[in-house]
PAKOLLO-693070 format. One record per residue (C-alpha): x, y, z; residue number from 1. Coordinates in Angstrom, 3 decimals, padded with zeros to 6 digits. Layout:
N
+----------+----------+----------+-----+
!       xx !       yy !       zz ! pos !
+----------+----------+----------+-----+
!        X !        Y !        Z ! NUM !
...
+----------+----------+----------+-----+
This chain:
415
+----------+----------+----------+-----+
!       xx !       yy !       zz ! pos !
+----------+----------+----------+-----+
! -000.022 !  000.006 ! -000.001 !   1 !
!  001.318 !  003.470 ! -000.890 !   2 !
!  001.745 !  005.938 !  001.931 !   3 !
!  001.316 !  009.708 !  001.992 !   4 !
!  002.190 !  012.168 !  004.721 !   5 !
!  000.120 !  015.366 !  004.685 !   6 !
!  001.355 !  018.473 !  006.523 !   7 !
! -001.205 !  021.127 !  007.415 !   8 !
! -001.272 !  023.887 !  009.977 !   9 !
! -005.143 !  023.778 !  009.872 !  10 !
! -007.202 !  020.689 !  010.466 !  11 !
! -010.378 !  019.793 !  012.383 !  12 !
! -011.500 !  020.278 !  015.072 !  13 !
! -010.286 !  023.780 !  014.279 !  14 !
! -013.343 !  025.417 !  012.722 !  15 !
! -011.984 !  027.331 !  009.723 !  16 !
! -012.472 !  027.206 !  005.971 !  17 !
! -008.778 !  026.397 !  005.366 !  18 !
! -009.545 !  022.869 !  006.761 !  19 !
! -011.426 !  021.953 !  003.654 !  20 !
! -008.490 !  021.271 !  001.325 !  21 !
! -006.378 !  019.127 !  003.702 !  22 !
! -009.465 !  017.150 !  004.729 !  23 !
! -010.369 !  016.532 !  001.042 !  24 !
! -006.800 !  015.470 !  000.265 !  25 !
! -006.793 !  013.016 !  003.148 !  26 !
! -010.135 !  011.516 !  002.215 !  27 !
! -009.293 !  011.429 ! -001.509 !  28 !
! -006.031 !  009.603 ! -001.100 !  29 !
! -007.560 !  007.250 !  001.414 !  30 !
! -010.348 !  006.394 ! -000.977 !  31 !
! -007.705 !  005.823 ! -003.719 !  32 !
! -006.086 !  003.167 ! -001.534 !  33 !
! -003.305 !  005.108 !  000.222 !  34 !
! -002.296 !  004.918 !  003.806 !  35 !
! -002.682 !  008.529 !  005.052 !  36 !
! -000.965 !  010.317 !  007.937 !  37 !
! -001.801 !  013.904 !  008.787 !  38 !
!  000.482 !  016.069 !  011.000 !  39 !
! -001.036 !  019.236 !  012.425 !  40 !
! -001.032 !  021.302 !  015.631 !  41 !
! -003.227 !  020.806 !  018.630 !  42 !
! -006.659 !  022.482 !  018.385 !  43 !
! -009.466 !  022.714 !  020.919 !  44 !
! -012.293 !  023.244 !  018.384 !  45 !
! -013.350 !  026.301 !  020.424 !  46 !
! -011.204 !  028.846 !  018.450 !  47 !
! -013.381 !  031.768 !  017.354 !  48 !
! -011.155 !  034.499 !  015.890 !  49 !
! -007.836 !  035.069 !  014.147 !  50 !
! -006.013 !  035.606 !  017.454 !  51 !
! -007.141 !  032.123 !  018.554 !  52 !
! -005.938 !  030.651 !  015.230 !  53 !
! -002.598 !  032.308 !  015.059 !  54 !
! -001.458 !  033.703 !  018.410 !  55 !
! -002.505 !  031.165 !  021.000 !  56 !
! -000.418 !  028.341 !  022.522 !  57 !
! -001.844 !  024.828 !  022.847 !  58 !
!  000.655 !  022.776 !  024.829 !  59 !
! -001.489 !  019.664 !  025.252 !  60 !
!  000.526 !  016.478 !  024.849 !  61 !
!  000.796 !  014.715 !  021.520 !  62 !
! -002.476 !  013.052 !  020.547 !  63 !
! -002.831 !  010.401 !  017.842 !  64 !
! -006.313 !  009.767 !  016.496 !  65 !
! -007.555 !  007.379 !  013.829 !  66 !
! -010.561 !  008.799 !  011.947 !  67 !
! -012.098 !  007.011 !  008.880 !  68 !
! -008.846 !  005.103 !  008.463 !  69 !
! -006.757 !  008.294 !  008.513 !  70 !
! -004.044 !  008.671 !  011.164 !  71 !
! -003.997 !  012.226 !  012.576 !  72 !
! -001.075 !  013.465 !  014.741 !  73 !
! -001.928 !  016.502 !  016.863 !  74 !
!  001.259 !  018.099 !  018.177 !  75 !
!  001.674 !  020.600 !  021.045 !  76 !
!  002.131 !  024.073 !  019.685 !  77 !
!  003.948 !  027.116 !  021.134 !  78 !
!  003.533 !  030.543 !  019.550 !  79 !
!  006.212 !  032.962 !  018.368 !  80 !
!  007.544 !  035.660 !  020.716 !  81 !
!  007.968 !  039.006 !  019.057 !  82 !
!  010.548 !  041.564 !  020.076 !  83 !
!  009.141 !  044.755 !  021.469 !  84 !
!  007.987 !  047.379 !  018.940 !  85 !
!  009.737 !  048.933 !  017.054 !  86 !
!  012.487 !  046.240 !  017.222 !  87 !
!  009.949 !  043.715 !  015.911 !  88 !
!  010.346 !  045.343 !  012.473 !  89 !
!  014.060 !  044.593 !  012.570 !  90 !
!  013.278 !  041.077 !  013.720 !  91 !
!  010.988 !  040.591 !  010.658 !  92 !
!  013.667 !  041.825 !  008.291 !  93 !
!  016.258 !  039.472 !  009.781 !  94 !
!  013.830 !  036.571 !  009.426 !  95 !
!  013.266 !  037.427 !  005.752 !  96 !
!  016.967 !  037.542 !  005.086 !  97 !
!  017.283 !  034.067 !  006.688 !  98 !
!  014.619 !  032.751 !  004.306 !  99 !
!  011.925 !  032.478 !  006.973 ! 100 !
!  008.446 !  033.610 !  005.849 ! 101 !
!  005.234 !  033.326 !  007.891 ! 102 !
!  007.834 !  032.648 !  010.571 ! 103 !
!  005.382 !  033.625 !  013.328 ! 104 !
!  003.376 !  030.412 !  012.499 ! 105 !
!  005.957 !  027.968 !  013.767 ! 106 !
!  005.172 !  024.774 !  011.879 ! 107 !
!  008.960 !  024.158 !  011.707 ! 108 !
!  008.905 !  023.249 !  015.405 ! 109 !
!  007.433 !  019.917 !  014.352 ! 110 !
!  010.461 !  018.996 !  012.252 ! 111 !
!  012.095 !  016.666 !  014.879 ! 112 !
!  008.809 !  014.731 !  015.264 ! 113 !
!  008.479 !  014.474 !  011.513 ! 114 !
!  012.023 !  013.231 !  011.124 ! 115 !
!  011.291 !  010.383 !  013.493 ! 116 !
!  008.022 !  009.648 !  011.651 ! 117 !
!  009.813 !  009.429 !  008.301 ! 118 !
!  012.436 !  007.141 !  009.773 ! 119 !
!  009.714 !  004.803 !  011.071 ! 120 !
!  007.645 !  004.748 !  007.922 ! 121 !
!  008.517 !  004.799 !  004.246 ! 122 !
!  006.279 !  007.435 !  002.699 ! 123 !
!  005.773 !  007.568 ! -001.037 ! 124 !
!  004.800 !  011.266 ! -000.972 ! 125 !
!  004.749 !  014.296 !  001.298 ! 126 !
!  001.852 !  016.640 !  000.602 ! 127 !
!  002.034 !  020.207 !  002.025 ! 128 !
! -000.778 !  022.758 !  001.961 ! 129 !
!  000.221 !  026.359 !  002.412 ! 130 !
! -000.073 !  028.993 !  003.878 ! 131 !
!  001.731 !  029.253 !  006.191 ! 132 !
!  004.921 !  028.970 !  004.182 ! 133 !
!  006.590 !  027.320 !  007.147 ! 134 !
!  004.625 !  024.209 !  006.129 ! 135 !
!  006.148 !  024.239 !  002.666 ! 136 !
!  009.606 !  024.865 !  003.973 ! 137 !
!  009.275 !  021.994 !  006.504 ! 138 !
!  008.074 !  019.667 !  003.722 ! 139 !
!  010.919 !  020.645 !  001.479 ! 140 !
!  013.444 !  019.893 !  004.229 ! 141 !
!  011.923 !  016.428 !  004.791 ! 142 !
!  011.756 !  015.753 !  001.062 ! 143 !
!  015.425 !  016.634 !  000.653 ! 144 !
!  016.521 !  014.688 !  003.759 ! 145 !
!  014.593 !  011.482 !  003.062 ! 146 !
!  014.296 !  011.712 ! -000.718 ! 147 !
!  010.527 !  011.644 ! -000.674 ! 148 !
!  008.703 !  013.284 ! -003.602 ! 149 !
!  006.903 !  016.496 ! -002.538 ! 150 !
!  003.319 !  017.521 ! -003.560 ! 151 !
!  002.670 !  021.235 ! -003.007 ! 152 !
! -000.670 !  023.028 ! -002.613 ! 153 !
! -001.068 !  026.807 ! -002.406 ! 154 !
! -004.480 !  027.835 ! -001.063 ! 155 !
! -003.250 !  031.453 ! -001.158 ! 156 !
! -000.002 !  033.087 ! -002.095 ! 157 !
!  001.124 !  036.767 ! -002.016 ! 158 !
! -002.538 !  037.833 ! -002.519 ! 159 !
! -001.859 !  041.523 ! -001.960 ! 160 !
!  000.486 !  041.569 ! -004.977 ! 161 !
! -001.009 !  038.918 ! -007.203 ! 162 !
! -004.766 !  039.082 ! -006.749 ! 163 !
! -005.369 !  042.836 ! -006.419 ! 164 !
! -006.087 !  044.736 ! -009.600 ! 165 !
! -004.031 !  047.556 ! -008.090 ! 166 !
! -001.372 !  045.656 ! -006.108 ! 167 !
! -000.457 !  046.884 ! -002.601 ! 168 !
!  003.127 !  047.682 ! -003.534 ! 169 !
!  004.409 !  049.228 ! -000.332 ! 170 !
!  008.142 !  048.893 !  000.471 ! 171 !
!  007.653 !  046.013 !  002.911 ! 172 !
!  005.639 !  043.972 !  000.410 ! 173 !
!  008.115 !  044.583 ! -002.386 ! 174 !
!  011.178 !  043.676 ! -000.332 ! 175 !
!  009.467 !  040.691 !  001.115 ! 176 !
!  008.397 !  039.425 ! -002.341 ! 177 !
!  011.855 !  039.854 ! -003.854 ! 178 !
!  013.382 !  037.899 ! -001.003 ! 179 !
!  010.655 !  035.262 ! -000.989 ! 180 !
!  010.516 !  034.190 ! -004.592 ! 181 !
!  014.044 !  032.671 ! -004.906 ! 182 !
!  013.184 !  030.672 ! -001.731 ! 183 !
!  009.947 !  029.462 ! -003.285 ! 184 !
!  011.760 !  028.355 ! -006.421 ! 185 !
!  014.236 !  026.424 ! -004.174 ! 186 !
!  011.412 !  024.783 ! -002.179 ! 187 !
!  009.520 !  023.760 ! -005.360 ! 188 !
!  012.652 !  022.133 ! -006.807 ! 189 !
!  011.638 !  019.055 ! -004.812 ! 190 !
!  007.969 !  019.245 ! -005.765 ! 191 !
!  006.846 !  016.711 ! -008.356 ! 192 !
!  003.247 !  018.081 ! -008.395 ! 193 !
!  002.413 !  021.727 ! -007.705 ! 194 !
! -001.015 !  023.356 ! -007.826 ! 195 !
! -002.869 !  026.395 ! -006.545 ! 196 !
! -006.495 !  027.391 ! -005.841 ! 197 !
! -006.416 !  030.483 ! -008.102 ! 198 !
! -005.495 !  030.927 ! -011.819 ! 199 !
! -003.441 !  034.157 ! -011.309 ! 200 !
! -001.357 !  032.492 ! -008.644 ! 201 !
! -000.923 !  029.400 ! -010.853 ! 202 !
!  000.275 !  031.528 ! -013.776 ! 203 !
!  002.690 !  033.599 ! -011.656 ! 204 !
!  004.439 !  030.687 ! -009.944 ! 205 !
!  004.618 !  028.808 ! -013.210 ! 206 !
!  006.204 !  031.761 ! -015.036 ! 207 !
!  008.654 !  032.600 ! -012.213 ! 208 !
!  009.914 !  029.075 ! -011.465 ! 209 !
!  009.520 !  027.486 ! -014.881 ! 210 !
!  007.994 !  024.428 ! -013.128 ! 211 !
!  004.654 !  022.832 ! -014.110 ! 212 !
!  001.781 !  024.288 ! -012.006 ! 213 !
! -001.936 !  023.851 ! -012.419 ! 214 !
! -005.141 !  024.971 ! -010.706 ! 215 !
! -007.267 !  022.804 ! -008.388 ! 216 !
! -010.399 !  024.663 ! -007.313 ! 217 !
! -011.551 !  024.534 ! -003.721 ! 218 !
! -014.726 !  022.790 ! -004.780 ! 219 !
! -017.336 !  021.394 ! -002.398 ! 220 !
! -017.757 !  018.041 ! -000.672 ! 221 !
! -020.563 !  015.595 ! -001.237 ! 222 !
! -021.794 !  016.613 !  002.161 ! 223 !
! -023.248 !  019.801 !  000.648 ! 224 !
! -025.143 !  017.870 ! -002.077 ! 225 !
! -026.760 !  015.680 !  000.574 ! 226 !
! -027.957 !  018.766 !  002.506 ! 227 !
! -031.522 !  019.642 !  001.522 ! 228 !
! -033.275 !  021.477 !  004.305 ! 229 !
! -036.809 !  022.801 !  003.770 ! 230 !
! -037.038 !  026.548 !  003.258 ! 231 !
! -037.542 !  028.666 !  006.325 ! 232 !
! -041.005 !  030.160 !  006.910 ! 233 !
! -039.397 !  033.584 !  006.947 ! 234 !
! -037.786 !  034.869 !  003.758 ! 235 !
! -034.150 !  034.320 !  004.589 ! 236 !
! -030.911 !  035.635 !  003.148 ! 237 !
! -027.701 !  034.156 !  004.391 ! 238 !
! -023.992 !  034.836 !  004.019 ! 239 !
! -021.662 !  032.242 !  005.567 ! 240 !
! -018.095 !  032.822 !  006.628 ! 241 !
! -016.488 !  036.182 !  007.133 ! 242 !
! -016.906 !  039.446 !  005.226 ! 243 !
! -013.816 !  041.659 !  004.976 ! 244 !
! -013.249 !  045.274 !  004.067 ! 245 !
! -011.495 !  044.185 !  000.877 ! 246 !
! -014.950 !  043.210 ! -000.419 ! 247 !
! -017.304 !  045.910 ! -001.602 ! 248 !
! -018.959 !  046.205 !  001.777 ! 249 !
! -020.692 !  049.524 !  000.982 ! 250 !
! -022.439 !  047.956 ! -002.034 ! 251 !
! -023.341 !  044.881 ! -000.002 ! 252 !
! -024.839 !  046.789 !  002.952 ! 253 !
! -026.581 !  049.436 !  000.808 ! 254 !
! -028.334 !  046.722 ! -001.250 ! 255 !
! -029.685 !  045.047 !  001.917 ! 256 !
! -030.604 !  048.368 !  003.511 ! 257 !
! -032.627 !  049.414 !  000.456 ! 258 !
! -034.264 !  046.030 !  000.123 ! 259 !
! -035.327 !  046.020 !  003.793 ! 260 !
! -036.616 !  049.566 !  003.558 ! 261 !
! -038.746 !  048.676 !  000.505 ! 262 !
! -040.273 !  045.708 !  002.465 ! 263 !
! -040.676 !  046.984 !  005.993 ! 264 !
! -043.871 !  045.030 !  006.533 ! 265 !
! -042.560 !  041.648 !  005.394 ! 266 !
! -040.929 !  038.879 !  007.468 ! 267 !
! -037.256 !  038.891 !  006.380 ! 268 !
! -034.192 !  037.594 !  008.129 ! 269 !
! -030.591 !  038.099 !  007.124 ! 270 !
! -027.988 !  035.699 !  008.625 ! 271 !
! -024.304 !  036.630 !  008.876 ! 272 !
! -022.967 !  033.237 !  009.962 ! 273 !
! -019.492 !  033.395 !  011.481 ! 274 !
! -019.129 !  037.133 !  010.927 ! 275 !
! -017.926 !  037.819 !  014.493 ! 276 !
! -014.585 !  036.470 !  013.500 ! 277 !
! -014.206 !  040.006 !  012.127 ! 278 !
! -015.704 !  042.292 !  014.707 ! 279 !
! -014.908 !  045.481 !  012.770 ! 280 !
! -017.238 !  044.495 !  009.912 ! 281 !
! -019.761 !  042.994 !  012.353 ! 282 !
! -020.118 !  046.374 !  014.090 ! 283 !
! -020.532 !  048.143 !  010.682 ! 284 !
! -023.378 !  045.723 !  009.723 ! 285 !
! -025.040 !  046.121 !  013.108 ! 286 !
! -024.873 !  049.911 !  012.856 ! 287 !
! -026.458 !  050.021 !  009.372 ! 288 !
! -029.118 !  047.319 !  009.362 ! 289 !
! -032.143 !  046.889 !  011.611 ! 290 !
! -031.378 !  044.736 !  014.668 ! 291 !
! -034.639 !  042.776 !  014.374 ! 292 !
! -033.784 !  041.716 !  010.775 ! 293 !
! -030.223 !  040.450 !  011.228 ! 294 !
! -028.572 !  037.511 !  012.960 ! 295 !
! -024.797 !  037.839 !  013.427 ! 296 !
! -023.077 !  034.805 !  014.893 ! 297 !
! -019.697 !  033.586 !  016.029 ! 298 !
! -018.076 !  030.781 !  014.026 ! 299 !
! -020.201 !  027.616 !  014.254 ! 300 !
! -019.636 !  024.086 !  012.963 ! 301 !
! -019.788 !  023.447 !  009.248 ! 302 !
! -022.853 !  021.225 !  009.719 ! 303 !
! -024.763 !  023.941 !  011.581 ! 304 !
! -023.702 !  026.588 !  009.010 ! 305 !
! -024.758 !  024.379 !  006.078 ! 306 !
! -028.139 !  023.720 !  007.636 ! 307 !
! -028.815 !  027.419 !  007.978 ! 308 !
! -027.664 !  028.067 !  004.449 ! 309 !
! -029.671 !  025.157 !  003.029 ! 310 !
! -032.902 !  026.476 !  004.607 ! 311 !
! -032.298 !  029.952 !  003.187 ! 312 !
! -033.949 !  031.348 !  000.092 ! 313 !
! -030.929 !  033.254 ! -001.210 ! 314 !
! -027.218 !  032.881 ! -000.479 ! 315 !
! -025.245 !  036.104 ! -000.463 ! 316 !
! -021.704 !  036.440 ! -001.702 ! 317 !
! -019.504 !  039.575 ! -001.520 ! 318 !
! -018.052 !  040.779 ! -004.740 ! 319 !
! -014.298 !  041.582 ! -004.647 ! 320 !
! -014.245 !  044.261 ! -007.289 ! 321 !
! -010.622 !  045.126 ! -006.314 ! 322 !
! -009.426 !  041.545 ! -006.792 ! 323 !
! -008.824 !  039.293 ! -009.787 ! 324 !
! -009.095 !  035.484 ! -009.924 ! 325 !
! -010.412 !  035.437 ! -006.345 ! 326 !
! -012.490 !  032.275 ! -005.982 ! 327 !
! -013.609 !  031.675 ! -002.387 ! 328 !
! -014.478 !  028.361 ! -000.749 ! 329 !
! -017.895 !  029.867 ! -000.148 ! 330 !
! -018.975 !  030.025 ! -003.764 ! 331 !
! -018.342 !  026.298 ! -004.269 ! 332 !
! -020.206 !  025.391 ! -001.104 ! 333 !
! -023.149 !  027.492 ! -002.263 ! 334 !
! -023.147 !  025.643 ! -005.564 ! 335 !
! -023.306 !  022.318 ! -003.674 ! 336 !
! -026.266 !  023.541 ! -001.610 ! 337 !
! -028.276 !  024.359 ! -004.736 ! 338 !
! -029.772 !  027.592 ! -003.561 ! 339 !
! -030.052 !  030.827 ! -005.537 ! 340 !
! -026.854 !  032.891 ! -005.235 ! 341 !
! -026.482 !  036.654 ! -005.361 ! 342 !
! -023.056 !  038.189 ! -005.691 ! 343 !
! -022.920 !  041.774 ! -004.436 ! 344 !
! -021.632 !  043.188 ! -006.745 ! 345 !
! -020.768 !  040.986 ! -009.678 ! 346 !
! -017.003 !  040.747 ! -009.969 ! 347 !
! -016.782 !  040.701 ! -013.832 ! 348 !
! -014.250 !  037.925 ! -013.192 ! 349 !
! -014.035 !  034.262 ! -012.280 ! 350 !
! -017.028 !  034.053 ! -009.879 ! 351 !
! -019.309 !  035.802 ! -012.374 ! 352 !
! -018.106 !  033.307 ! -015.050 ! 353 !
! -018.792 !  030.450 ! -012.687 ! 354 !
! -022.342 !  031.640 ! -012.029 ! 355 !
! -022.960 !  032.016 ! -015.802 ! 356 !
! -021.553 !  028.565 ! -016.497 ! 357 !
! -023.694 !  026.895 ! -013.827 ! 358 !
! -026.708 !  029.238 ! -014.076 ! 359 !
! -026.731 !  029.208 ! -010.322 ! 360 !
! -027.289 !  032.869 ! -009.463 ! 361 !
! -027.160 !  036.557 ! -010.310 ! 362 !
! -024.317 !  039.038 ! -010.431 ! 363 !
! -025.706 !  042.595 ! -010.543 ! 364 !
! -023.435 !  045.589 ! -011.050 ! 365 !
! -025.755 !  048.265 ! -009.611 ! 366 !
! -027.626 !  048.458 ! -006.337 ! 367 !
! -030.934 !  048.928 ! -008.254 ! 368 !
! -030.355 !  045.710 ! -010.177 ! 369 !
! -029.384 !  043.825 ! -006.986 ! 370 !
! -032.544 !  045.006 ! -005.176 ! 371 !
! -034.592 !  044.030 ! -008.241 ! 372 !
! -033.361 !  040.442 ! -008.042 ! 373 !
! -034.050 !  040.239 ! -004.314 ! 374 !
! -037.511 !  041.689 ! -004.789 ! 375 !
! -038.279 !  039.223 ! -007.590 ! 376 !
! -037.332 !  036.263 ! -005.394 ! 377 !
! -039.370 !  037.658 ! -002.474 ! 378 !
! -042.436 !  038.161 ! -004.666 ! 379 !
! -042.122 !  034.629 ! -006.029 ! 380 !
! -041.965 !  033.249 ! -002.458 ! 381 !
! -044.880 !  035.352 ! -001.280 ! 382 !
! -047.035 !  034.321 ! -004.278 ! 383 !
! -046.330 !  030.572 ! -004.381 ! 384 !
! -044.572 !  029.723 ! -001.118 ! 385 !
! -041.821 !  028.235 ! -003.225 ! 386 !
! -038.756 !  029.321 ! -005.127 ! 387 !
! -037.497 !  027.951 ! -008.451 ! 388 !
! -033.874 !  026.993 ! -008.856 ! 389 !
! -032.375 !  026.898 ! -012.332 ! 390 !
! -028.861 !  025.788 ! -011.578 ! 391 !
! -027.335 !  023.293 ! -013.998 ! 392 !
! -026.683 !  020.296 ! -011.729 ! 393 !
! -024.469 !  018.538 ! -014.256 ! 394 !
! -022.150 !  021.532 ! -014.504 ! 395 !
! -022.233 !  022.083 ! -010.720 ! 396 !
! -021.161 !  018.522 ! -009.969 ! 397 !
! -017.933 !  019.133 ! -011.901 ! 398 !
! -016.854 !  021.207 ! -008.937 ! 399 !
! -017.287 !  018.472 ! -006.318 ! 400 !
! -014.085 !  018.378 ! -004.353 ! 401 !
! -013.814 !  014.656 ! -004.985 ! 402 !
! -013.638 !  015.392 ! -008.739 ! 403 !
! -010.930 !  018.013 ! -008.240 ! 404 !
! -008.787 !  015.715 ! -006.084 ! 405 !
! -008.864 !  012.991 ! -008.775 ! 406 !
! -006.519 !  015.186 ! -010.866 ! 407 !
! -003.827 !  015.028 ! -008.198 ! 408 !
! -004.233 !  011.304 ! -007.472 ! 409 !
! -004.025 !  010.490 ! -011.152 ! 410 !
! -000.700 !  012.335 ! -011.388 ! 411 !
!  000.596 !  010.749 ! -008.243 ! 412 !
! -000.270 !  007.248 ! -009.429 ! 413 !
!  001.449 !  007.953 ! -012.746 ! 414 !
!  004.575 !  008.979 ! -010.862 ! 415 !
+----------+----------+----------+-----+
């Protein structure tokens, strides 16, 4: 039986979207007949915000857990100690010069444990999913030391420079990028399969390194296709995950504000599931929209979130009009749930193309147009107590995560 070692900073019970890819890799390779080991940090499952995810120790002893035939290694994790400001800026520059990026997320502290694991077992592949880049660097060191082929996944990479239509080219970003890219080329020299979640990132890494790189979309799991909750009795709009200021928040809120004002006498509820992970935007939403019409929550389990979304009439998605090639995990999960999608505003980019291809939703470019679509759906619900869905299920199923992972497994088996 072939063996694969997967390295990921994020993994359940941590409740974050970044879990989806490593979980899908583990399940996909297991289904393909591989023996799968996952190495990650200790998580409580109670983490609620970015400080919990990135800046909190968890020194619980090593825990090994077998789940669905997958061996998971949860290692005690200690956080990075910064120098006092302003010396921390000097510390950062020194780390960059030493080839350490995302150094504050100390995945490299697991290297001794991973060395022993590789001595005990003969792995056919090491798969790393990044960020943080410390995961990639750790995988590269192991690949080099034990001559194990490396498989590299980039969920995100240098987004501020590569995904923004007007890149954030401040001095720190420019210096960091120039120091980083030769390191990335070195780390990928051991990678036999390299892929990213976004076409612009794929193209950039491929052009810079000269190595083969392809795109594997985030996709959605079969779990979402199985979800089919009855519609709520109250006309419900839901956005899952976290809205950020990089999205066109003003367009998003203004659309909802106008729609609610036009329908003051109707029973309408708007869910912002998990939004309290970003309190700044949560407060902005709470200040602008009527308290009796909105429900803003902390992060909840994927199962709970999917149930709320599945019982909703319309699923809302923020439009990143400042970004290019910016798929989100959310759009694929929405496709799997088979509910009408409204992107606010349409991004004139990859998400809009995806909605056209699958016929799964609308992508207005003006607030008036966005309110029109919401009003049409509300009127349809009020008249018939049902809502038609015109999504092309055949096209949607192409984006099942299981289908996406088959590309990687096929290449691995050929190697």
